[in-house]
N, C-alpha and C positions, 0 to 999 in steps of 0.2 A: 215873356212873363216879367212883370215888374219885380224889382228888388224886394218890395214889401210882400208881394204874393209868394215869391220864392221862400221868404222867411216864414210865412204862415204855413206853407206846405211842408217845409222842413220841420217846423215845430210840431205839426200834426203827425208826421211820420215818426218823429222821436217819441212823442207821447204814446202812440199806438205800440211801437216797438218796445219801449220800456214797460208798458202795461202788460204786454204779453209775456215778458220775461218774469213778471211777478207771479204768474200762475204757478201754484204749488199744489200739493195734495189737498190742502185745506185752503186753496186759493181765495183771493178776495176780489179778483177782477170779475168773475162770472159766478157769483155765489149760488145762483139757481142751478148751475150745471156742474160745478167743480168737484162735487163729492163722487169719487169712483163707486161703481156698483159693488166691487169686492176688492180686498187687498189694500195695503198701504205701501209706501215706499220703504218702510222698515220691515214689513211682513207681506211680501207679494202673494197674490192669490194662486199663482201657478207659475210653471217654468215652461217656456216655449223654445224649441230648437235644441239640437244636440250641441254639447260643448265641442269646440273646435280646437285642435292642436295648432299651435302657431305655424308650424311648417306645412300644414295641410289646409290652408284657408279656403281653397277653391276645390270643388268637386271635379272629377275627370271630365264630365260633360261641359263644364264651364271652360276648362283649359282647352278642350277640343274645339269649342266654339270661338275661341279667341283668335286673333290674327297672329299667326306664327307662334302660337303658344304663349303670347304675352298678355297677361291680365293686368288690370289696374291693381296697384298695391293694396292689399287688404290686411287687416289686423284682426286676429281672434279677439272677440270682445264680448262682455256680458254687460247689459244695461237693464236697469229697473225703470219701468215707466208705465204710464197708462196707455192702453191701446186706443187710438183715436182714428176717426174718419178725417183724413187730411183736408178734404174739400170743405167740409163744414167748419173745421177748426181754423184753417187759414183764411177763410172768407168771413166768418162771423163769430169766431171764438168758441163755438159749441164743443163741449166734451162733458164727460161725467155721466152719472146715473140718469139724469133727465134727458140726455141725448142718446142713450143706448139704442133705442129702437130705430131712430133716424139714422144713426151711424151704421147700424147693421144693414139697413135697407140700402144706404149709399154703397157700402162695401160689396153687398151682393150684386149690385148693378155696376161693378167695375171701378168705383172711385178708389183712389189710392189710400192705403192704410199706413198709419204712422205710430210712433211711440213718443209720448210726451214725458221727458225725464224730469226729475225733481228740480233741476236747475233751469228748466224752461227750454232746454235743447229739444229739437225735433229731429227724429230719424224716420226716413221713409223705410218701411219694412217690405222686403221682397224675398220670395222663396229663391234659394240660391241655385239649385240645379238648373242650368241654362236651358237645355233642350227639353227636359221634362216640363219645366215651367211654361215654356213657349207652346208645348203641345197639350197642355191641360192635364198633365199626369202627376200633379202634386196637390196636396190638401192643405197647404199653408193658409190660404185665404179662408177656408172653412174654420180652421182653428182660431184665426185672428177674429173672425166674425163672432164666434162663440165667446171669446174673451173681450169683446168690445166694451170699453168703459171700465175695464178692470185693470188694476195695477199688477203687472206681471214681471217676471225676470225673462229677458230674451237673450239667448246665446246666438252668436253668428259672426260673420265676417264684416267688419266695418270698413267702408270706403268713404272718402270725402273728395269731391271734385267741385272746384269753384265754390266752395262753401256749402255745398249740398251734401248732407250726411245720409248714407244709406246703410242699413244693416241687413245683410243677406243671411237668411235663416235656412239651415239644413235640417233634414230629417223628416220631410213630409212627402216622400215619394209614395204614390198610390201602390198598393200591393195588387198583383194580378189575382183575379178570381177564378 
């Protein structure tokens, strides 16, 4: 690639990255999509996940599933943000009220779910309990789909690996009937 083409590609990446960082609750980048269905960053519509004590960031099933009881370091965290369908948000910037139905369809069909914080940070949302999550015994996805395009408070265990932020949410084990 020529020096000129590298400069053009670099400038385009910088423009897209800085533009995405400008997205806020009343964002300007995607005005047709940016208004959440419910809630604001100052007054979230709901709270998702149970609060985690710093010393108990991982459930027993996660520790048991780890290699020799060693998990990735996690921090008990609470983040306020808009529930988004990561596939559409990261590909074409869609989020907010006008994207709610599409985001719910994507999430129902297994696309990743995320949280868009007021500062533009993106968190992948994952139900925390390892084996129950793997075996389909949690209802986190159902709750996230219900709150798609809403600004909510999410409690969980935060990890960051190679710049990828994930918030693991507890409290969605299905109850036996």
